[in-house]
N, C-alpha and C positions, 0 to 999 in steps of 0.2 A: 430868939431864935426859936422858930417853929420847925421841930424834924418831922421829916413825912417818912415813915417806915415802909417797906415795899411790901406790898401782900402780893406772894406768888401766883394765887389763883386768880387774881383780880386785874383785868386788862383797863389802864387808864387811857390808852392811845385811840384816836378815831380809827376806823376801819382802814386796813391796807397799811399802816405804818408798821406792824409786827414784819410783814412780808419784805418790806423796805428795808428795815434793821437788817433782817437776816441777810439779804442780799448785800449790803454794804458793811456787814460786820468783818472787822479783820482783828487778828489777835493783838494783844498788846504787847508787841515787839519794838524795841527802839532803833531796829535795824533799818528802818523804811519810815519815810514820811506818810503819816495817815491822813487822809481826805476827809474832813467833815461831810457828813450827809445832809440833804435837802427835804427833809420830811415836809409833808404837805397835811393840811387839814382842810375841813370842806371850804372855808373861806381864804386859807393864807398859806403862803409857801415860805418855809423858813430857811432863808438863803445864808450861809455863812457871811458873817459881815466882812466887807471890804470897802475900799476906797469908792467903788461906785454906789454904795449908798449913804455918801456923805451928804449930799442935799438934803435927802428924806432924814437922815438921823439928826442932823444939824436944826433942821426946822422944827422936829419933836423936842430936842434937848434944850434950845433956846427958848423955848415957851416956858414962861414963869409957873405957870400951875404944873406943868409936868416936872420941872425942876425942884419945885418946893419940896418934894419928900425923896429925891435923889441924891442931890448933892448940895441942895439949898439955893443955889444961885444959877440962873440960865448960863448956859455953856457958851463960851466963844467958837466960832467956827475953828481956830487953832486949838482949843481944848479936845473939840470933837474929832479931829484930825488925828491928835495924839492919842485919845481914847481908843478909834478904830486901830491904830497902830498896835496898841496894846493887845486890843482883843485878837489881831492877827499873829502877832507873837506867841500868844498862849494857843492859838488853834493850831499853829505849826508844832509847836512843844508837845501838847497834850493829845491833839487830835480832836478837841472838841473847845469850845468857847463859847462863842455869841453868835446870833442869828439875827437878821432884820426879818421883820415880820411883813411881808409883802402881798398886798391885795391880789390874789389871784386872778381877778378879772380885768383888773385898771393896772397894775402893776406899780403901784404907789407904796411906799414905805410907810406902815399904819403903827409900827412899834419896833422894838427890839427887847431881846432876852438873851439870857445864858444859861449854862451851866459852867461854874468855875469853882476853883478853891476858895473857901472864904478866906479871908485877910483879917488879922488881928490890928495890922498897922496901917496908917495913914498912907505910907509910901508902898508902892509897887516895887517887888525886887526885880532887880537885872534879869536875873534867871527865873522864869516862872517854874521850874522844878521846885524850887525852894518850899513852894506853896503845897505840894503833892501830898503831903502827910495831915493837911487840913482837911475837914470835913466838905463835902460837896454841898455848893449853896445854887440855889435858883433864884432867878430875878427877872422882871421884866417891866416895861413901861410903854406905855401907848401914847401916840399922839393925842391931843385933847378931844378934837373931833371924833375920837374913836371910843371914848370911852362909854360905858354903860350898853355896848352892843354884845356883850360875851365873848370878845376876842380875845381878851387876858386869860379868860377859862380855858378857851378852845388853844391858846398858844401854852400854857403852863401844864395843861394835860398833857401834850404832845412832847414838850420838853422833859417832863417827869417820866413818860415812858422811854424816851431815848436814853436817859440816866440809869433807869432801872434794868431795861432790857440790853441795851449795848455796852453800856460800862459796868453792869452787873452791880449798881451802887445798893449799898443795903440800908440808907437813907438819904434823905435831903434835907437841907436847912433853908430858911427864908428868914430874911432879916428885914424887918419894916419899921416904919417909924409908927410910933403909937398913935399919932392922929389920922394916918392913912387907912 
């Protein structure tokens, strides 16, 4: 685990994200459903993951080189559907979870990422609130043809800024495979 600590005087976000976060900020009140924001970078729109992203996410997650460091095996379409359902459930519960990285010019899904509570067990709990005491984790993956273009850095900085500014996270962890 690699913790990333917040530096209050240092902005990680692409320009304009702070204004968007401020205009979308909502108090952490359980009395209403919080809507996820759609941050933008120079090249990407980070859209809250939903079933409309299924084809793009499945194309990415079924690629052996992409899956190698995520779950080890390429995902089936059914596994991708279930993953999206889980992300949607977390988003509805926490007000944040996963985004599809959508090319701002072409509208194609180029990757996916998340801010989530880290898990220690392989099984995901039925109630995502059971994870609220766990540290926040950042993670992402890109379609194979999008590697090496700086998109991961762009999206990770944007998601980090969301966590530090919107969620007031004190730190983020990232769990990586040693060979990645």
